[in-house]
N, C-alpha and C positions, 0 to 999 in steps of 0.2 A: 227574506228581510234580515238585515244585520242586527246585532244586539246593542247598538249604540243608543244613547239617550236622545230622544227626539222631542222638540217642542210641540205643544198642542196645535199651534197654528201652522205647522209644517205641511207642505203639500208634497214635497219630494225630499227624500233622505239625502243630506249633504255628504254622507259618508259613502254609501253604495250607489246612489243615483236612482233608486227605485221610487216610483210614485207610491204614495201612501193612501190606501183606501180609507174612506171616512170611518168605517167601522173599526179599523185597526189602529187608529190614532191613540197614543197613550193618554191617560187621564191626568197624570201628574206632570207639572212643568219640569223642564230640564233644569238641573241644578249643577253648580260647580262641584266636581268631586272633591273629596278631601285630599289634602296634600299627600304626596307619595303614592297615589293610586297609579297602578300601571294599566295601560290599555293594550288590547290585542285587536288586530284587524280580523276580518272574516277568515283570512288564511292563517290565523294564529301566529302572526309575526309580531314580536314585541315592539311597542312604540314607546317613545320617551314619556316620562311622567308629565302630568299637566303643568306643574309649576316650572319645570326646566324649559318647556317649550314656549310658554306664554309670558314669562317674565322678561322684561327688557334688560339688556346688559348696558352698563355704563361704559362708554368708550374711553379708552386711554388716550393720552395726548399724542400718541404715535401717528394716528391717521391725520390729525390736524397739522402736525409737524410736516408730514409728507405732502399735504396739500400746500402748505406754505412754501416748501422748497420747490414744488412743481410750479406754483404761481411765480416765484422768483425767477426760475429758469425761463419761463415764458416771457417775462418782462425783459430779461437780458437778451433773449432772441429777438424780440420786437425792436428793442433799442439798437442792437447790432445791425439788423436789417436796414433800418432807416438811417443809421449813422454811416454804414459802410457801403451798402449796396443800392440805395435808392438814388437814381439818376436825376439830377436837377438841371441838366443842360438840354437844349433843344437844337436841332440843326437849323441853319439859316440858308438863304438862297445863294450866298457867296461861297458855300461849301464848308464854312466853319461851324462852330457851336457857341452858343451863348447861354448864360445862366438865366433860368426862368424864375421870376420872383414868386409866382404861385407855387411852383414845385418846391422851391426852397422853404416856403411857409409850411407846406404839407410835411416836408422832412422834419422841420423843427417840431411840429405838433406830434409827429410820430415818435420822435426821440423822447419828448416830454411824456407822452402816454406810456411808452415802454418803461421809462424810469419810474413813473407812478405805479405801474403794475408790479415792478420789481420791489418797490418800497412796501406795497401791500403784502407781498409774499414774505418779506423779511418780518413785518409786524406779526403776521399770522404764525410764522415759525417761532418767533420769540415768545409770543403769548401762550403758545400751547405748552402745557405742563404735563410731562409724562409721570404717571403715578407709579410708585414703586411697588 
C-alpha cells in the first residue's frame, strides 16, 4: 500500500491502484494538506506542492489575441476563396458558359460569411488585453 491519504469510502487507491481491504481503510477522512507540503511518490520522487498543482492560473491576453488573429486569417481565407476561386458559370449545350444565379448567390453568401468571420477575429484580437 502507498502512504497517501485515502478517503473512508474508497474502494481502490487512486494513487497506486491497489484495492483497499475493508479492515485496512483509514478511520479519518482525507483532508487538504497545509500549504507548502511536499509529496513523494512510492518511488520517493518529489512531486509539486499541493497549491501550485491545483490552483488555477489566470490567462494572459496573449492566447485570446492569437485566437483572434487565427479567426481573422480564417475569415480572410474563406472570403478569398469565394471571391477569387468559386466558379459561378456552368456549361451549356452550345459549348459556351453562362452565369448561374444560384451559384452567384452562394458566392455572395460565402463572401459575406467570410467577412463576418474576419470581423469577429478583429474584435476578439482588439478586445484581448495583454497583462504586463
